[in-house]
N, C-alpha and C positions, 0 to 999 in steps of 0.2 A: 778584551774579547776580540779574537782574530776575525777579520772580515772573510766572508765565505768566498770560495772560488766560484766564478760566474760561468754558467753554461747557458746555451740557448735552449737545450733540451735535457731533461733529467728523467730517467726511467728507473723506478724502483721495482726490481724483479725482472729476471731475464727469461721468463716463459715465452711461449710462442708469440702472443700478441706484443709483449714488451720488446722482445729482441727484434721483431720485424719493424716496429716503430723506430727503434734506435738505428738499425741499419739503414732504413729509408731516410731518416732525418740526416744522418751523418753523410750518406752518399749525396744528399742534396746540398751539402756544404755547411750544415749547421753544427756548431760545437756541441757534441752529445756525450753524455756519460750514462752508464748503466751500473746500478748498484745491485749486486747479487750476493745473497747470504751464503748459499752453498752450492746449488745445482746450476752449472753453466748450461744454459739452454732451457732451464726449468725442469719440471717433473717428467714431461713426456719422454725425452731421450734418456733420462737417468733412472727413474724409479717407477714409471707408470706404463704408458702405451707401448713404447718400443721394447723395453725389457720383458714386460709380461707376454707380449706376442712372441718374443724370442723363446721364452721358456715353454709357452704353449705349443710352439712348433716342435720343440724337443719331445714334449709329451705325446704329440701326435705321431712322431716317428716311433716312439716306444709302443704305442697302441697298434700301429700297423705291423711292427715286428712281431708282436704277440699273436696277431691274427693273420699273419702272412699265409698260413696254410689255406685260408679261405680263398686266396688268390692264386694258389699253386706254388707259393714260395715257402718251402719247408726249412725251418731253422731250429736250432736248439732253444733251450730256455733263455729268456731275456731278463737281464738285470739292468738297472739304471745307476750310473755313476753320477750322483748329484754334484760332486766337485767339478766334473767336466761340464755338466749343464750350466753351473754357475760361471765357470771360466768362459764358456762360449758367450754367455750373456754379457759378462764384463768386457770382453773384447769388442763386442758390438757397441757397448756404451762408450768405450774409449775412442772408438772411431768416430762416433757421433760428436763427442766433446771436442776432439781435435778439429773436426770440420767446423764446429761453431767458432773456435778460437781463430781459425784461418779467416772466416768471414768477418769477425770483429776487426782483425788487422787490416783486411782489405777495405772495409767500410770506413775506417777512421773513427768509429765509436770507441770510447774508452770504457773498458770493463773494469770495475772496481769491486773487489771481493771484500765483503764486510756486511755488518748489520746496520741498517739505516733507521733513524728515527727523526721525524719532523720536529723541529724546535720553533718554527715560525712558518707562516705561509710560504710555500715553495722553497723552503730552506731545510736541508737535510743534514743531520750530523751522522757520520759514519764511523763506527768502530771497525777498524780494518782487521781483516783476518790475520795478517802478519804482525799486528801490533800498531799502536798509534791511532790517530783519528784524522778525519778530514771534514770540513764543513763546506757543503755545496749548495748553491742556489741557481735557479734557472728561470727563464721566461715561461717555459711550458713544462709541465710535469705530467708523467704518465705512471699510473699505478697498476702493477701486474703481479700482485703478491701471492696469488693462488689460494689453495686450501690445503688442509691436512686431514688425516683420517680421524673420525670421531670415535671416542671411547665412551660407551654408555656408562652411566653411574650405577653399576651393579656391584653388590658386596663381593669383595674378593677379586674382582676382575683386574683392577689396576695392579694389585699385588702379584697377580699371576704373570705379569709381564707378557701380555699377549702379543702375538705377531700382528702387524698391519701388512698391507701389500708390500711396503718397503722391505721389511725384514723377511717376508715370505720369499721374496725374489733373491735373497742373499743366503738361503739355506744351502749348506754343503752336505746335509744328511737328509735321509728320507724319513719323515715322521711316520711312526707306527700307526697312529690314529689321529688324524687332523680333524678338529672340531671347528667348523666355520660358523661364526655368528653373523647372520645376515644373508638373505636370499636375493641380493641385488646382482647387478651385472658383474662387477669385479669379483665378488665372492663366488659366483657360479663358475666363472672362468677358471679361477684358481682351484676350486673344488674339483672340477673335472680333470684339470692338469695333474694335480697330486694323486688323484685316483689312478690316472693312467701311468704315473711314475711308479705306483705300487702301494700307496698308502690306503688304509681304511679311512673313509671320509664320512662325516656326519654334518649335515647342514641344519642349523636351527634358525628358523624365521618366525618373528613375532606376529607378522600379519597372516591373513587367511590364505595367502598363496605366495609362491615364489614370484619375483618380478612384479611387485605390487602395482606398477603403473601400466602394465600390459593387460591386454584382453585375457579373459579366462582361458580361451582355447590355446593361446600362445603359452601361458603359464603351464597348462596341463601337458602340452607337448614337450616342453623343455624338461619338466619333471619326469615324464615318461622316459625320455632319452637318458637322463642322469641316473635314474634308478635302474634302468636297464644295464648300466655299466657298474652297478654295485654301490652307488652313492646312497646313503641313508638320508632321508629328508623328513624333518619335523616342521610343520607349519602350525600357526596359531599356538606357538609355544612361548610362554613368558619366561624369560631368564630370571631366575631367583637369586642364585649365588654360585660362586666358583671358588674352589680351593685348589691348592697345589701351585705348580710353576710350569709354565709352557716350556717345552723342550725337555721336560723330565716326566712329570705325571700330573694330570689335572682331573678334577671331577666337577662336572657341570650339573646343576640341578635346575630343571625346568618344570613349569606347570602347563600341562596340555589338557585337552578336552577329556582325555581318559584318565587324568590324574597326574600326580607328581612323578617325574622320572629322573633317575640319576644316570648320567652318561660319563663314562670314563674314557680318557684319551691321553695322548702324549703331548699334543700341541694345540694351541687355540689361535685361530685367526679371526680378527675382528674386521668386518666389512659392512658397516651399518650406515655409512654416509660420510659427509665431509663438513668441515668447519672452516670458515674463511680465516686467513692469516692477517686479520685486521687489528688484533689487540696488541697494545704495547708499541705501536710504531708512530704515535703522535698525530693521529689523524685529526683529533680535536684541535690541536695547535695549528694544523694545516688548514682548518676550516672545512674539512671534509666530513659530511654527515654519513651515518650508517643507518640501515633499515633495522627493523625489529629482530632480524636473524643475524645481524652482525656483518652483512654484506654492504659494500659501498653503494650508496644511493646514487643512481645515474638516471639521466633521461634517455630517450631513444637514440641520441647522438653520442651516448657514453660520456657526457659531460657530468662532472660532479657538482656539488654545491659550491665549490671554490672556483673562482675564475681561473681559466687557463690550466685546469687540472682535469685529466680524464682518467677513467679506470677501464681496464680491458680484461677479458677472460673471466675465470671463475669468481674472483673476488668482487666483480661487479654484478654477480648474480646471473651471468650469462650461462646457458646450458654448458655442462661440464665436459666439453669435447674440444680436443686440440683444433679441429677444423673450424669450430665456432670462434675460438680465440683468434685464429687467423682472419676470419671474416670481420671480427671486431676491429682488427688493424685496418682492413680495407675500408671500412666505414669511416674511421677517423682520417685516414689518408685522403680519401676522396673529399670529405667535408672540409678539411684544411685547404684543399685546392679549389674550394668554391662549390662543392657539391651539396646535396641535401639528402643524404642517405640516413636511414635509421635501422634499428634492430627489429622494429615492429613488423610482423607478418612475414618474417623470413622462414623459408622451409628449413627444418633442422633434421637432417638424416643422422642415423646412428646405427652402430653395429655392436653386437656382443659376440666375442670371438670364441664361443664354445664350438664344439664340433658335433653336428653342423652348426654354423653360425646363425644368429638372428639379425635381421636388418629391418629397419622401419623408416618411413618417411610420411609426413602428413598426418591426417587424422586417423585415430584408431576407432573401433566401434564404440568403445566406452566414451571417448571424447565427443564423438558425433552425437551420441545420445544425450550427454550432459549439456551440449550446446544447442540441442534441438534441431540439428541438421539431419534432414531426411536423406538417406543414402540407399543405394542398391549395393549388395555385397556379392562378390564373386569369389569362389574358393576353388583351389586345385591342389590335390595331394601331390607331393613330389614323386610318388610312385607312378603318376601318370605322365611324367616328363621323360621323354625318350633318352635324353642325356643321363638322367638319374638312373634309369634302368640299365643303360649300357655300362655304367661305372659302379653299379650296385650302391649308390649313395641315395637311397630312397626315403630316408627319414625326413619328416617335416611337411610343410605345405606353403602355398602362396595364398594371399588374400588381398583383395583390392576393394576399395570403397569408391563408388561412383555417385556423382550428384543425381538426385532424382529428377530435378527440373531441367537438367542439361546433361551433357556427356563428359563433363570434366572429371579427371582423376583426382580424388580428394585425399586418398591415402593408400599406402601399400605396405604390407608386412610379409616377410618371408623367413621361414626356418628351413634351411637347406644348404647344400654345397654351393659355394660361390654366391651366397645371398647378397653380400655387399656389392659385388659387381653387377648382379642382376638389378638390384635396387637402383644403381646409378643410371640405368637405362630409363627406369620409370621416373626418377628424379628429373632427368633431362627433359622427358616428355612433359612433366608437370610445369617446369620452368618455361617451356616453350608454349604452354597453353594448349597442347594437343588434346584432342578428345580420345577416349579409349579405343574407338574403332581404328585409329592410326596404328596402334600396337596389335590389335586383334588381326588386322589384315596385313601386317608387315611380314615379309618373307625372311624371318630370322634364321640365322645359320643353324644347321643341323649337324650333329646332335649336341647342342649346347644346353646349359641350364636355362639361359635366357630364352630359348625357344619355347619354354613353357608359358611365357607371357602371352603368346598368341592364343593358346588354349585357355588360359585364365580369362583373358578379356573377351573371348568368344562366349564365355559362360555368364556374362553380365545379364541379370534379369531385366525384363522390360520395365519402363517407367510405370509407376503406380497408376497414373491416369490411363496409359495405354492398356494396362492389364484389366482395369475396370471396364473400359469400353469393349474389350474383346469378350469379357465375361457377360456383358449385357447382350 
C-alpha cells in the first residue's frame, strides 16, 4: 500500500470558501492541495451565479428592445439568437476560469482535477481526471463539496430528462413552452428570462405561494410582475406524473384546487431545491458526521466532528449564497489566527435577480411574528420614489421592520430597480447599529432609488406605548 503524499492543508472542492482557504493557506507558506471534480472555482463562476446573471442580462436587453418604443426608440421585430446568448455566457465563464487558474499559480496551491474519496481520517484517495490515482493526507482538511439540484420522485420525471439550471444555461435553442417546476428564486429568475427570450412559460409550485419563505405581500408582487409579462403561474399544484421527453414534447399532470390539469410543453426545468454532495465520498471513514438532511454537521466555528476538519459553504448547511461561503472562509481564517468568530447571529443579505429584483436583509414580517418580536412596519411603493418616476421603473415597494422598544432597524425588503444596491445601504446601517432616523434624515442623493429610504423611514409608525399614551 503506497504511503500518501503529505500536505499541510487539503481542500476537497474548489468553490468560493474552499478556494479562498487554499489560496490563503498557500500564500501563508503552507503546502496546500485542492481536489476538484469538475468545476474550477466551483459552481458560481461556471454553472450558477455568474452564468445565470449573464443570461438574465441578455434577456433584459431583449425585453428592452421589444419595448423600446415606450422610450422613443423605434425598431423592427426582435428575435433572440440563443446560440449567441450561450456563446456570450461561455466566454464569460472562460474568462473566470482563466482568472482562477492564474490565482492558483500565483498562490502556490496545487489544483488536482479528479474525484476524491476519504479512505481514512484526513486521507483522501483521488481518481485523477486524466487517469491514474493519488493518495493525499494532510494536517488540516477543509470540505467544500457543495450541492446539486434535487429531482423530486415523481412518476415519469427522471425518464423525461428534465433540465436543471445547469442544462438550462447551456441551451442553444429557444424552448417553445418551458414548464418550470418550483417557484423558488432560481426557478423564477430563469422563468422570467426565458419568457423574455420568447418562450411560453408555466410555473408549477406545490406550495400555497411563490417564494414560500417570503412574506405574502412580496410573493404577490412578484407574481403580479411575472404574470404581467405573460408567465402562467399555478400554486398549490401537486405534481402527479410526467410523460414525454424534455426538449421534444412533454405532458405534465397536476392536481390543483380546481381539479386535475394537463399541461403540455416542450421542455421541463426542475428548480425545487438542493441536495448536498456528501454521499459516496467516504465521510464516515473520515469521522465526519452528517445531519438528518445529509449536510455536514458543524458547530458555529464550522468545525466538524473530526479533529482538524472543517466544512464551508452549502455542504455545511450554510445559507446557499456565494457571499456567505466567502464569509465562512473569513470565520475560519480569523479563528485559525486566534480569533473567536462564529456563524451565529450574522446578517444574511440576499437578492433574487428578476427584473425588478428582490433584496432582503434581517427579519421578515413572518419571522418576526414567529419569534414573537414586536415591530413597527414602514412601507413605500416604488412609484413614490422620484428616481423610479424619472426612469419609469415604478414596480415594487420597500418595506422596513423597526423595533418597537427602540429604533433599531430589524429588517428590510425591497422589490424594485437597484434593490441590491439600496439594500446594501440599509445593511451597512444595521451593521453600524444606526437607528432608523439616521436614514430618515440623511440627505441622500437625488434622484436615486436609494433616496426612497428617506421617505420610507420617515413613515415609521410611533411606538405602541407612545401611540397608547397619545390616544389616552
